Phi, psi and omega in degrees: 000116183284152173286157175295137179304142181302323182297323180294314181297318180295321180295318180295318178296321180298316179297317180294321180294320178296315180298318179295321178297320178295320178298315179294323179296316178294319181293332182280345184298309181300313178298324179295318178294322179295318178295318179296320181293323181293333180265321183208095183305323181293325179296321178295319179296316179298321180297319178294319179297317178296318179298317179298320179297315179294323179295320179296313178296321180295320179295320179296315179296321179296324178297318179294315180299318179298317179298319179295318180296323179295325178287319183277330185217082185306327180286010185307313179300321179294324178294318179298316179299319180294316180297316179296321179296313181294323179294318179298317179297320182297324184267338185264345183290131182277131177276356182304311179301322178294316180297322178294319179297319178293324178294321179295327180293338179289339182261324183204129185259126172220162177298320181296321180290321176295320178299315181296318179296316179295319180296315181294319178296319178296321178298325180277354183082011179271079187290327180296325177283323184294316189304306184295328180289322178291320177297318179294322177298321178294322178296320183284327182215083186296339183267012181274112185299321183297327179296313181294326177297314181292323176296320177299316180296319179297312180296323178298319182292329181265001175087013177271081189294320178300317178294321179298313180299318179298318180296313181293322180295317179292320178300317180292323181290322179285330183213086181307131183083016185302145177057044178055033177093359182293332178297316176294315184300309182286331175297318176296321179295320178298317179300318179297314182292336177274359175096006180259072188294322184296311178291327176300313180298320179297316180293317181292325175293322177295322177300313181293324180294320185271330188237357182085145183276160174224172179301320181291313183295322179290324178294315178295322176297317180299317179297320178295321180290326175299313181292332180273008178062048175235077185297326180293311178297322180296317180298319179294320180291319177298318179297321178295318179294329183271355184296149178303133183286151177275344177214169182297132181274152171291160177304326180294309180293326177298323178296315179292324178295318179298317178294321180294324179298319178294314181296320179296318180295318180294327179288331177280337183232070184292000000 
């Protein structure tokens, strides 16, 4: 099991530090204005006026930039929603369950406890903590499908596609339909990224047959069919991914639907 690349960890820490700095900056504004007002009321008023002017100009500039981005990159709103969703999860997720799981392991070791610690750490993006617990869970109980699924997800995130594919394949073999079909879904994606488009398309079609399609699964299927030189099937899959949803989409599926709409339009208007 490979460690997460240093660049990935540094990038994630950098994003969190910038976001935290912005939060502190916004939180510091009211106390700063109160202190300024207590010393010089006119200075506080001038500061507010300058801030309003900059905010007005900033809003106007942001509007222009947004319009340009929409023209150059139509899925931009879906991307913003996805980024905000992931950021909210990163800051709102409680580390308490992980700490409790790690504490329980100090008293008694089981595959299930290692799996839970690894799963929670992976959910929090703490890949360094997740890896050894998932590996240990596999050592203690090699036939546990959930362990192989989590190892697959971890390897997928760090770009170790052969290990990821092995994990998803084993999870599916031990428990067909595991994780509501995600073992098949991600296994098919790994095959595509490894250059085996034909088998990837077959696996993704099997996933849709057994578990129903989603914007993400149809988009990934379409990409595999493009690589497998099946333009008719790819066009149908892109159209399916871009179809109006029957219920509210998750930010993840909304992102794939937005991308599919662009790809479908481009295929109709080459």
